[in-house]
N, C-alpha and C positions, 0 to 999 in steps of 0.2 A: 424514035431511035434512042437507044441507050447511050449514055455519056461514055465514050471510049477514051476520054482524056485522063481517066483515073489511072494512077501510077501503081496502085497495089496489084501485084500479080496474082495473088490468091492466098489461100490459107496454107501455111506451113504446118502448124500444129496448134491444138488447144491443149492446155496442160491443167491438170487437176491434182489434188492431194489424194493419196491412197493410204489405207490402213496398213496393207502388207503387199509388197511388190510381187511376191510369188502368187498369192491369192489373186491379185489383179491380173497377173500374166495368165493364170489358168483360165480366168473368165474371158479375157480378150483374145488370147491365142487359141486355146483349146475349144471354148464354146463359140466365140464369135468368128474364129478363123482369120484373125488379123495377126500376121507374123510379127514377132518381136524383132524390131529392126536395130535397136541400139539401147545399151544400158550404160549410163554414165555415173560413176561414183565420184563424189566430191566431199571435201571436208568443210566447205563453206558455201553459203547461198550466193546468189547473184548480187545481193546487197552487202555481202561481206560478213554475214553472221556465221560465226564458227560453230558448225554442227555437221555431223555426218549425214549424208543423204544419198539417195539413188534416184536417178531420173531415167525413166524407161519410155520408149517410143514404140508404138504399134503402127505399121504402115497400112494405108488404105490403097486401093487400086489406082486412084488418081495421083498418088505420090505424096499426099498429105498424111499427117500423123495424128493419132491420139496419144497424148503423153501424160505420165503420172509421176508425181514426186512422193517418195516415202521419206519422211523426216521424223524418225522415232523419238527424238528428244524435243521436238517443237510441238506443243499442243495444237490441236485442230478440232473443231466441233463438227464431227461427222454426224449427219442426220439424214433421214430419208427425205429426199427432196420432193416437193410438189412439182408436177410437170410445168405449171405456170411460173414457178420460181427459177428452176434450173433444169435443163435436160440436154442431152446430147442426141441430136437428130442426124441419122445416117440414111442416105438414099440407097434403096435396093429396088430390084424389079419385083413384080407381083409374085412370081414363083419363089424367089428367095425369101420374101416376106412370109409366105405360107410355110416354107420349110422351117424358118426360125420359130414361127408360132407353134408348129407341131413339135419341134425339138425342145422348146422351152416347156411345153406341157409334159412331154415324155420325161424330162429331167427334173420336173418339179420346180422349175424357175417360174415364179408367178408372172403371168403375162396377161395383159388386158388389151381390148380392142378386138377387131379393127374399128377405128374411129374415122369417120369421114369429116375432114376439116377443110372447108372451102375446096381447094384444088389438090389436096393430099389425102391419102388413105394411110393410116398409121397404126402400128401396134407398139406396145410399151412393156418394158420390164426393168428391173433394177439390177445394177451391177453390185459387187460385194461391198462397195463403198457407200451405197445408198443413192447413187446417181440414177436418174431415169434415163434409159436408153430408148430412143424412138427410132423404129425402122419404118421409113416412109416411102411411098411410091407416088409418083405424079399421076394425076387423073385428068380427065377431060377438062379443058379450059385452063390448064396450068399456065401455058405460055402467056395468054392474054391476062390471066389473073395476076401474074407477076410483072406485067408491063406497066410502069408508072404512068405512061401516057393514056393507057386504057383503064387503069384501076383508080386513077386520080389520087395517088398515094399522098401527095402534098396537101390536097384539099381535105382529105379525110383526117389527116393528122392535125391540120389547122382547126378543123371543126371540133375535134376531140379536145384540143387545148382550150378553145373558146367555151365549150360545154363545161369543162372542169372549172374554169375561172368564174363561170356563172353560178356555180353551186354554193 
């Protein structure tokens, strides 16, 4: 049984930097279908740095958000991310995954996959900022595969640490 004493309710939003807020809006709202829910203009960051910025939020069906900051005066090293370094994984059903795969191909958005990864089947493409977007569906065995009592998550991690220390 999962630990239900955790007090975290869920994900509110993940936030990333973007090159251009409108270019990012076109991708997430027009291509991905996530409505722009909020745009906040500020003249300083959360840490008090004086600089103009915009913080935009795109709403997902579960009420969580993908958010982006554009800070034109603050340097940021945008690069094409490797999926194992950084990616944004979004759950969809198989029909929706197929629809996005076809839509990406039609629009010339580079898409790769589907890849079968343990208990997930995923496709991948890049957003205008270089981030990898993964659209994933749950496959047979998902529930057991993600159950720490059945998948021995702690033991696997402990063995990983021991193997690293032995190198």
